[in-house]
C-alpha positions in Angstrom: 49.9 61.0 102.5 49.4 58.2 104.9 51.8 56.0 102.9 54.5 58.7 102.8 54.2 59.2 106.7 54.4 55.4 107.1 57.5 55.2 104.8 59.2 58.0 106.8 58.4 56.4 110.2 59.6 53.0 108.9 62.9 54.6 107.7 63.4 56.4 111.0 62.7 53.1 112.9 65.2 51.3 110.7 67.8 54.0 111.3 67.2 53.7 115.0 67.5 49.9 115.0 70.7 50.2 112.9 72.2 52.8 115.3 71.2 50.7 118.3 72.8 47.6 116.8 76.0 49.4 116.1 76.1 50.8 119.7 75.4 47.5 121.2 78.3 46.0 119.4 80.8 48.4 121.2 79.8 47.4 124.7 82.9 45.2 125.1 84.9 48.3 124.5 83.2 50.2 127.2 83.9 47.6 130.0 86.5 48.4 132.8 89.2 45.6 132.7 89.2 45.5 136.5 85.5 45.1 137.4 84.4 44.0 134.0 81.4 46.4 134.3 80.5 49.5 132.3 83.2 52.2 133.3 82.2 55.0 135.6 84.4 58.0 136.0 87.2 56.5 133.8 90.7 57.7 134.2 93.5 57.4 131.7 96.6 55.6 132.9 100.1 56.6 131.5 99.9 53.5 129.3 96.8 55.1 127.6 94.4 52.5 128.9 91.3 53.4 130.9 89.9 52.1 134.2 87.3 53.2 136.7 88.8 55.5 139.2 87.3 53.5 142.1 88.6 50.3 140.7 92.1 51.8 140.4 92.0 53.0 144.0 91.0 49.5 145.2 93.9 48.0 143.4 96.3 50.4 144.8 95.0 49.9 148.4 95.2 46.1 148.0 98.9 46.5 146.9 99.7 48.4 150.2 99.7 52.0 149.0 98.1 54.7 151.1 94.4 55.4 150.3 94.2 57.8 147.4 92.2 61.1 147.5 89.2 60.3 145.1 87.0 62.9 143.5 83.3 63.0 144.9 81.1 60.6 143.1 78.2 62.3 141.6 74.9 61.5 143.2 73.0 61.0 140.0 70.9 58.2 138.6 74.0 56.9 136.8 74.8 54.6 139.7 71.4 53.0 140.0 70.9 49.5 138.7 67.9 50.7 136.4 70.1 52.8 134.2 72.7 50.2 133.4 73.2 48.0 130.4 70.8 45.1 130.3 73.8 42.8 130.6 74.8 44.4 133.9 71.6 43.4 135.6 72.9 40.0 135.9 75.7 41.2 138.1 75.2 42.4 141.7 75.3 46.1 142.0 78.6 47.6 143.4 78.5 48.7 146.9 79.5 52.2 147.7 81.4 51.3 150.8 83.7 48.7 149.2 86.7 51.0 149.1 86.2 51.7 152.9 86.1 48.0 153.6 89.3 47.5 151.5 91.1 50.3 153.4 90.1 48.9 156.8 91.2 45.4 155.8 94.4 46.2 154.2 95.6 49.3 155.9 94.3 48.3 159.4 97.8 46.8 160.3 99.5 50.2 160.2 97.9 52.2 163.1 99.3 55.6 163.8 101.1 56.3 160.5 100.6 59.8 159.1 100.9 60.5 155.5 103.2 63.5 156.2 105.7 61.4 158.0 106.2 59.0 155.0 108.6 59.8 152.1 107.1 60.1 148.6 106.2 56.7 147.2 106.4 56.0 143.5 103.1 54.1 142.8 103.0 51.3 140.3 99.7 50.2 139.0 99.4 46.8 137.4 97.4 47.6 134.2 95.3 44.5 133.4 95.1 45.4 129.7 98.8 45.5 128.8 99.9 43.4 131.8 102.7 45.8 132.9 103.3 47.8 135.9 102.6 51.4 135.1 104.4 54.1 137.1 101.9 56.6 138.2 104.3 59.1 140.0 104.3 60.6 143.4 100.7 61.9 143.3 99.3 58.6 142.2 95.8 58.8 140.7 95.8 62.6 141.0 98.1 62.8 137.9 95.6 60.8 135.8 93.2 62.7 133.7 89.5 61.7 133.3 88.5 60.2 130.0 85.7 62.5 129.2 85.4 61.1 125.7 84.9 57.7 127.0 82.2 59.0 129.4 80.4 60.7 126.6 80.4 57.4 124.5 79.1 55.5 127.5 76.3 58.1 127.9 75.3 57.8 124.2 75.4 54.0 124.5 73.1 54.0 127.5 70.7 56.3 125.7 70.8 54.3 122.6 70.2 51.0 124.4 67.1 52.4 126.0 66.1 54.1 122.6 65.1 57.2 124.4 62.4 55.4 126.5 64.1 56.3 129.8 63.3 59.8 130.9 65.5 62.0 133.0 63.5 63.3 135.9 63.8 66.6 137.7 65.8 66.3 140.8 64.1 69.2 142.6 60.5 68.5 142.2 58.8 67.0 145.2 57.4 63.5 144.8 55.1 62.2 143.7 54.5 65.1 141.3 58.1 65.0 139.8 58.3 66.3 136.2 60.5 65.3 133.4 63.7 67.4 133.3 64.1 69.6 130.3 67.4 71.3 131.2 70.6 70.4 132.9 73.0 72.8 134.6 76.7 72.1 134.0 77.6 74.3 137.0 75.1 72.9 139.5 75.5 69.4 138.1 71.8 68.8 138.4 68.7 68.3 136.1 65.7 70.7 136.2 62.2 71.0 134.8 61.4 74.6 133.5 59.8 75.8 136.7 62.6 74.5 139.0 65.3 75.8 136.7 63.8 79.4 136.8 63.3 79.1 140.6 67.0 78.0 141.3 68.5 80.4 138.6 66.8 83.8 139.3 67.2 86.5 136.8 69.9 89.1 137.7 71.8 86.7 139.9 75.2 84.9 139.2 73.3 81.7 138.8 71.5 83.1 135.8 74.9 83.0 134.0 75.2 79.1 134.5 75.6 77.0 131.3 72.5 74.9 130.7 72.6 71.7 128.7 70.4 68.8 127.8 69.3 66.6 130.7 71.9 63.9 131.4 72.7 61.1 133.8 76.4 62.0 134.0 77.8 65.4 134.5 81.4 66.1 133.5 83.7 69.0 133.6 83.3 71.5 130.8 86.9 71.2 129.7 90.1 69.3 130.8 92.2 71.3 133.1 95.7 70.5 134.3 95.9 68.2 137.3 98.7 70.3 138.9 97.5 73.8 137.8 93.7 73.6 138.2 92.9 76.9 136.5 95.0 76.2 133.4 93.5 74.6 130.4 95.5 71.9 128.4 96.6 73.7 125.3 99.6 71.7 124.1 100.6 68.2 123.4 104.2 66.9 124.0 105.0 64.3 121.3 108.1 63.1 123.1 106.2 62.4 126.4 102.9 61.8 124.7 101.2 64.0 127.4 98.8 67.0 127.4 100.4 70.2 128.8 99.2 73.5 130.1 101.1 76.7 129.4 102.9 76.4 132.8 103.9 72.7 132.3 105.2 73.6 128.9 107.8 75.9 130.5 109.3 73.2 132.7 112.8 72.0 132.2 111.6 68.4 131.9 110.2 69.2 128.5 113.2 71.1 127.2 114.1 70.1 123.7 110.8 68.1 123.3 108.6 68.5 120.3 105.5 70.4 121.6 102.7 71.3 119.3 99.4 73.1 119.9 96.4 70.9 120.9 94.6 72.0 117.8 97.3 70.6 115.5 97.6 67.4 117.5 93.7 67.1 117.3 93.7 67.6 113.6 96.6 65.3 112.9 95.4 62.4 115.1 91.9 62.7 113.7 93.1 62.5 110.2 95.2 59.6 111.0 92.3 57.7 112.7 90.0 58.6 109.9 92.5 57.2 107.3 93.0 54.1 109.4 89.2 53.5 109.8 88.6 54.1 106.1 91.3 51.5 105.3 89.7 49.0 107.5 86.2 49.8 106.1 87.7 49.4 102.6 89.0 46.0 103.4 85.9 44.4 104.8 86.1 41.5 102.2 89.6 40.7 103.6 88.4 40.8 107.1 85.5 38.6 106.3 87.8 36.1 104.6 90.1 36.1 107.5 87.1 35.6 109.8 86.2 32.6 107.6 89.7 31.3 108.0 89.6 31.6 111.7 86.2 29.9 112.0 87.6 27.1 109.7 90.7 26.9 112.0 88.4 26.6 115.0 86.5 23.7 113.3 89.8 22.1 112.3 91.1 22.4 115.8 88.2 20.5 117.1 88.5 17.8 114.5 92.3 17.5 114.9 92.1 17.4 118.7 89.6 14.6 118.5 91.9 12.7 116.2 94.9 13.4 118.4 93.1 12.2 121.4 92.1 9.0 119.7 95.8 8.5 118.8 96.7 9.2 122.4 94.3 6.5 123.6 95.5 4.1 121.0 99.2 4.7 122.0 98.4 4.1 125.7 96.4 1.0 124.8 99.4 -0.3 122.9 101.6 0.4 125.9 99.2 -1.4 128.2 99.0 -4.4 125.8 102.8 -4.7 125.5 103.1 -4.3 129.4 100.4 -7.0 130.0 102.2 -9.4 127.5 105.5 -8.9 129.1 104.0 -9.4 132.5 102.6 -12.7 131.5 105.9 -13.9 130.1 107.8 -12.9 133.2 105.2 -14.6 135.5 105.6 -17.8 133.5 109.3 -17.7 133.8 109.0 -17.1 137.6 106.4 -19.9 137.9 108.9 -22.3 136.2 111.7 -21.3 138.6 109.3 -21.8 141.5 108.3 -25.4 140.5 111.9 -26.4 139.8 113.1 -25.1 143.2 110.1 -26.7 145.0 110.8 -30.1 143.5 114.5 -30.0 144.5 113.6 -28.9 148.1 111.0 -31.7 148.3 113.5 -34.3 147.2 116.0 -33.1 149.9 113.3 -33.2 152.5 112.5 -36.8 151.6 116.2 -37.7 151.9 116.6 -36.1 155.4 113.3 -37.6 156.6 114.8 -41.1 155.7 117.6 -40.5 158.1 115.3 -40.4 161.1 115.4 -43.2 163.7 112.3 -44.8 162.7 112.5 -43.8 159.0 113.2 -46.1 156.1 116.9 -46.0 155.4 117.9 -46.5 159.1 115.3 -49.3 159.6 116.6 -51.0 156.4 120.1 -50.7 157.6 119.3 -52.3 160.9 117.5 -55.1 159.2 120.7 -55.4 156.9 122.9 -55.8 159.9 121.0 -58.8 161.1 122.2 -60.8 158.0 124.4 -63.7 159.2 125.5 -64.8 155.7 128.7 -62.9 155.0 128.7 -63.1 151.1 125.2 -62.0 151.0 125.8 -59.2 153.4 128.8 -57.8 151.5 126.8 -58.0 148.3 123.8 -56.0 149.7 125.7 -53.6 152.0 127.9 -51.9 149.5 125.0 -49.8 148.1 123.8 -49.0 151.6 127.3 -48.0 152.7 127.5 -45.6 149.7 124.2 -44.0 150.7 125.1 -43.7 154.3 128.5 -42.0 153.4 126.7 -39.6 151.2 124.1 -38.9 153.9 126.8 -38.3 156.5 128.6 -35.9 154.1 125.4 -33.9 153.6 124.8 -33.9 157.2 128.3 -32.4 158.0 128.0 -30.0 155.1 124.3 -29.1 155.0 122.9 -26.7 152.5 119.6 -26.3 150.8 119.5 -27.9 147.4 117.7 -24.9 146.0 117.7 -21.1 147.0 114.3 -20.2 148.3 114.8 -16.5 147.7 113.9 -14.8 144.5 116.5 -12.1 144.5 117.4 -12.7 140.9 113.7 -12.1 139.9 113.4 -8.7 141.3 112.7 -6.0 138.7 114.4 -2.6 138.4 111.8 -0.4 136.6 113.3 3.0 137.5 114.4 3.7 134.1 111.2 2.6 132.6 109.2 4.7 135.1 111.4 7.7 134.4 110.7 7.3 130.7 107.0 6.9 131.3 106.8 9.8 133.6 108.6 12.0 131.1 106.3 10.7 128.2 105.1 13.8 126.4 103.7 14.9 123.2 106.4 15.3 120.5 107.9 18.8 120.3 109.4 20.5 117.2 113.2 20.7 117.2 115.0 23.5 118.9 117.0 26.0 116.8 120.1 24.3 115.4 123.5 25.6 116.3 125.8 26.5 113.4 129.2 25.0 113.6 131.3 28.1 112.6 134.5 26.1 112.6 133.4 23.8 109.8 131.2 26.2 108.0 133.0 27.9 105.0 132.7 29.4 101.7 135.1 28.1 98.9 134.1 26.9 95.5 130.7 26.2 97.1 129.1 27.0 100.5 129.5 24.3 103.1 127.0 24.7 106.1 127.4 22.5 109.1 125.3 22.4 112.3 124.0 20.4 115.2 121.0 20.2 117.4 121.1 21.1 121.1 121.3 18.2 123.5 117.8 18.6 125.0 116.2 19.1 121.5 113.7 16.7 120.0 115.0 14.8 117.0 114.6 16.1 113.6 113.5 14.1 110.6 115.1 16.5 108.1 116.1 20.0 107.8 115.4 23.1 105.6 118.3 25.4 104.7 117.5 28.9 103.6 120.0 31.4 102.0 119.9 34.8 100.4 122.4 37.2 98.8 122.9 40.7 100.0 122.5 43.1 97.2 124.2 46.5 97.2 125.8 48.4 99.9 122.5 49.5 101.6 122.0 46.1 103.1 119.1 44.9 100.9 118.6 41.2 100.2 117.4 39.1 97.4 114.6 36.6 97.8 115.2 33.7 100.0 116.3 30.4 98.4 115.5 27.2 100.2 116.9 23.6 100.2 114.2 21.2 101.5 114.5 17.7 102.8 118.1 17.9 103.8 118.8 14.5 105.6 122.0 15.1 107.5 123.6 17.8 109.6 125.4 19.5 106.7 124.5 21.0 103.3 126.3 22.1 100.2 125.0 25.1 98.3 126.3 25.6 94.7 125.6 28.0 91.8 126.6 31.1 93.8 127.9 34.4 92.6 131.5 35.4 93.3 132.6 38.0 95.7 129.1 38.1 97.4 127.8 38.0 100.9 125.3 35.2 101.7 123.0 34.9 104.7 122.2 31.4 105.8 119.9 29.9 108.3 118.5 26.4 109.0 115.6 24.8 111.0 114.6 21.2 111.7 111.4 19.5 111.1 109.6 16.4 112.5 106.1 15.2 113.0 105.3 18.3 115.2 106.3 20.6 112.3 109.1 23.1 111.8 111.1 24.4 114.7 112.8 27.7 115.3 115.4 29.1 112.9 119.1 29.0 113.9 121.0 32.3 114.1 121.9 33.8 110.8 125.5 33.2 109.6 127.2 35.5 106.9 129.6 34.0 104.5 131.6 35.6 101.8 132.3 33.9 98.6 135.7 34.2 97.0 136.4 37.1 94.7 137.6 34.9 91.8 137.1 31.3 90.5 138.8 28.8 92.7 142.0 27.2 91.5 142.3 23.5 92.3 145.8 22.0 92.3 148.2 19.7 94.2 151.7 20.0 95.3 154.3 19.0 92.6 156.8 16.4 93.6 158.5 16.2 90.2 161.2 18.7 91.2 162.9 16.3 93.5 161.8 16.7 97.1 164.2 16.1 100.0 162.6 13.0 101.4 164.7 13.4 104.5 163.1 16.7 105.4 159.8 17.1 103.5 156.9 14.6 103.2 153.7 14.9 101.2 150.4 13.4 102.4 147.9 11.4 100.5 146.5 13.3 97.6 149.5 15.6 97.7 147.5 18.5 99.4 149.4 18.3 102.7 153.1 18.8 103.3 155.3 18.6 106.5 158.8 19.7 106.9 161.1 18.3 109.7 164.6 19.6 110.3 166.9 16.7 109.5 170.6 15.7 109.9 171.6 18.7 107.8 170.8 21.1 110.5 172.3 18.8 113.1 175.6 18.6 111.2 175.7 22.4 110.8 175.6 22.8 114.6 179.4 23.2 114.6 179.0 26.4 112.8 176.3 27.9 115.0 178.7 30.5 116.4 179.4 31.9 112.9 176.3 31.4 110.9 172.8 29.9 110.9 173.0 27.8 107.7 169.3 26.7 107.8 168.0 24.8 104.8 165.0 25.8 102.7 162.6 23.6 100.9 160.5 24.7 97.9 157.2 23.2 96.9 155.2 24.5 93.8 151.8 23.7 92.4 151.3 21.2 89.6 149.6 23.9 87.6 150.8 27.3 86.1 148.6 30.3 85.6 148.8 32.2 82.2 145.7 34.3 82.4 142.6 35.4 84.3 141.9 35.8 88.1 142.2 32.8 90.4 141.8 32.1 94.1 143.0 29.5 96.3 143.5 28.9 100.2 145.7 27.0 102.6 146.2 26.7 106.3 149.6 26.9 107.9 150.1 24.9 111.2 150.5 27.6 114.1 153.6 25.7 115.4 155.6 26.1 112.1 158.9 27.8 112.4 158.9 29.8 109.1 156.7 29.1 106.0 156.5 31.3 103.0 153.3 31.3 100.8 152.9 33.1 97.5 153.6 32.8 93.8 156.6 33.0 91.5 157.5 32.9 87.9 157.8 29.2 87.0 161.3 29.5 85.4 162.7 31.5 88.2 161.3 28.9 90.7 163.1 26.1 89.0 166.3 28.1 88.9 166.0 28.9 92.6 165.2 25.3 93.4 168.2 23.9 91.5 170.6 26.5 93.0 170.3 26.1 96.8 171.0 29.3 98.7 172.7 29.9 102.1 169.9 31.2 104.3 172.5 33.2 106.3 173.7 35.1 103.2 172.6 38.7 103.2 172.4 38.4 99.4 169.5 35.8 99.7 165.9 37.1 100.1 163.1 35.2 98.5 160.8 38.2 99.4 162.8 40.2 96.9 160.9 43.1 95.7 158.9 43.8 98.9 161.2 43.9 101.9 163.8 46.0 100.1 163.3 49.7 99.3 166.0 49.4 96.6 164.2 46.8 94.5 160.9 48.7 94.9 162.4 51.4 92.9 163.1 49.1 90.0 161.0 49.4 86.9 160.3 45.7 86.3 158.1 43.8 89.0 159.9 41.1 91.0 159.5 37.5 90.0 158.4 36.3 93.4 155.7 37.5 95.9 155.7 35.9 99.2 154.3 36.4 102.7 156.3 35.0 105.6 154.5 33.3 108.6 155.5 31.3 111.5 155.2 30.9 115.3 151.5 31.9 115.1 152.3 35.3 113.5 152.2 36.6 109.9 154.6 39.2 108.7 153.0 42.0 106.6 155.7 43.9 104.6 155.8 47.7 104.3 153.2 49.2 101.9 155.5 51.9 100.5 156.2 55.5 101.2 152.7 56.2 102.6 153.5 53.7 105.5 154.8 55.6 108.4 156.0 52.5 110.2 159.7 51.8 110.5 159.4 48.1 109.6 157.1 45.2 108.7 154.0 44.7 110.7 153.0 41.4 112.4 149.4 40.1 112.8 147.9 36.9 114.3 148.0 34.0 111.9 144.5 33.4 110.5 143.1 29.8 110.5 143.0 29.9 106.7 144.9 32.1 104.4 143.3 33.0 101.0 145.4 34.2 97.9 143.9 35.8 94.8 146.1 36.4 91.7 145.1 38.9 89.0 147.4 37.7 86.1 146.6 40.7 83.8 147.2 43.2 86.5 150.2 41.4 88.1 148.8 41.6 91.5 148.6 39.2 94.3 146.1 39.8 97.2 146.3 38.0 100.5 143.1 37.5 102.6 141.9 36.0 105.8 139.9 33.3 104.2 137.3 33.1 106.9 136.1 36.7 106.7 137.7 37.6 103.3 139.4 40.5 104.9 142.3 41.9 102.8 145.6 41.4 104.7 148.2 42.7 102.1 148.5 43.2 98.5 151.8 42.8 96.3 152.9 43.0 92.7 154.6 40.1 90.7 156.0 39.7 87.2 153.3 37.9 85.1 155.1 38.1 81.7 155.6 34.4 81.9 153.6 31.5 83.5 153.3 31.8 87.3 152.9 29.1 89.9 151.6 29.0 93.4 154.7 28.3 95.6 155.4 27.4 99.2 158.7 27.5 101.1 159.7 25.7 104.3 162.4 27.1 106.5 162.8 24.8 109.5 160.0 22.6 110.7 156.4 23.3 109.6 153.3 22.0 107.9 150.6 23.3 105.6 147.3 22.0 104.2 145.8 23.1 100.9 142.1 23.9 101.1 140.3 21.1 99.3 137.3 21.6 97.1 133.9 21.3 98.9 132.3 18.1 97.7 128.9 16.7 98.6 129.8 14.1 101.3 126.2 12.8 101.3 126.3 11.2 97.8 124.2 8.3 98.8 121.3 10.6 99.9 118.7 12.1 97.7 119.5 15.6 96.6 117.6 18.3 98.4 114.8 20.2 96.6 115.8 23.7 95.7 113.0 26.3 95.6 112.5 30.1 95.9 110.5 31.5 98.7 108.0 34.2 97.8 107.9 37.5 99.6 104.7 36.8 101.5 106.2 33.5 102.8 109.4 35.2 103.7 107.5 37.6 106.0 105.6 34.8 107.6 108.9 33.0 108.2 110.3 35.9 110.2 
């Protein structure tokens, strides 16, 4: 029996210790973010964070708002230092007059101001938890509800920390015979022993109907009531405003159209969500522990790596000091050599000048020389003296120091070095690259070009990532990545036709990867790209048309023919046309190609035609002024549209920065062709089996116009110049970095993709 009682007592104590440990672990959640002490009379701000009502009032007064009307602070043992957490005993107890002192200090500079004279003020409270200014409204703290749930948790925490050893004493027993309280009155907000409770709640009086509860250190309202309608209970919850409402608040116009539910439903829904979330966290304790281990490992690695980085910093600074000291020694030696050389020259000049003094050597020697009576001997000895005297007189008349005593050329300008040293900092990761949309394009391959901002740190290499959009719902495939891209451009191959790809790039250096660039979308051609050159075998007019190197560029210049036809300008135009065709013909399949027409061109026609008809057209030059001539035959004429056989040609005309879009048929309500701005690049896609030619804006792959053409025989891409103009065929994208190592291609897993975002 004793063993059973001992085992029961032990289990109870273990449970109490476990509960106490769990409660102690939540003490951080019960602290006020303003005073960092246990919350007392907490209120809920509109941002859903809780603070002490006294702390909130202090903050508002310090910000210059009028002193708020505070609820009376309960005169209970809650405010005494003995009932606080053991951790709070280290802090000085708060003084009850601190709000009065703040009011006198802050508001003392506004004497005579009455609250009724001031307009309503929208109070902003700086929430220390979320770091935002929360709008309290015109009534300020009066619009904030008390957090009764948090008060109950705090009370349970206090009781658990003391493990029930702290008794609640009766507040009406006369000392020193005060008894332990057995009941608490929620209406009187006091604790009583049995005798005092009967004394103050006599039978048959209204006080006998008061609600008695267990003894407590903190009395709270029985239920939450509306802050505006004090007699109304909060029975509804507005999901749109995320606020509790009473029946009267529910009828307000401000909640018209909002989703309002009963408080019981909101309670049940939120409780189920929190329970589910808590169960999920409890079920993933292993993952949390693993993440804690990773964080602890990261802290340890941070200490180690910071020590290594500090050592590297000291080493770099030591190397700078060594180089600076070495350079200082070399410059000092150079300066010392210049000083010695100049001093020697000046000393020699000083000796020479001193010899010219009256009692000096040269003049004394000359005086003795003049005493020589023998003429031959005098002449022989005097020639050298005469030369010295002439030089001395010349130096006397044109005196200057033999060496510059100043060291102006040995002054150092270290402003650039000082600026570099003052801006010396740790290496930063590269900034987000800027995509060059003018050079970036999609053709037979994707060509991506970018540059770094001017104030960016250099990048050692880049990482290019791309993915294909799948379906019309906007979903994407997995990211593909090209690593170790050395230059500022990359070529991506092995792509699917008629697909939209999303591309982005980021740089990397010793500091790691930088930010991603803005994503760019590229549309691949709808068919395989056809590569060809302009054919010169048909006999070009060298006077008017010239082909560039590689025969992918052509320019037409009006020559003497147009000048000689100027006499007939009053009767007809008589312009000449020059036809260029591709060196390949199409006999099957779908093909795509692109070209760019110079915006200043007069008239250029781009399209396709039957090869035999093109040769016939070329060898039979037409009069451009003749109404019978129309190379757009079949599209600009309604008569030919009615013919059964498709036309042998299909062209679009462009010039002077515009493109002419022919009528689309009877469904088109316009009276004539439409004009549109000339795109930078024009794309063409020929479906040989269907006999259809589609024109695109090659940059966005937007369809401009679609025509039909006779494909019963081989068809050639063709170009026609009327007047001056130029065009450039789109060359195939080739890897310009042939000398660099090819980048590594890899697929990014889903987890890594989320982390990259």
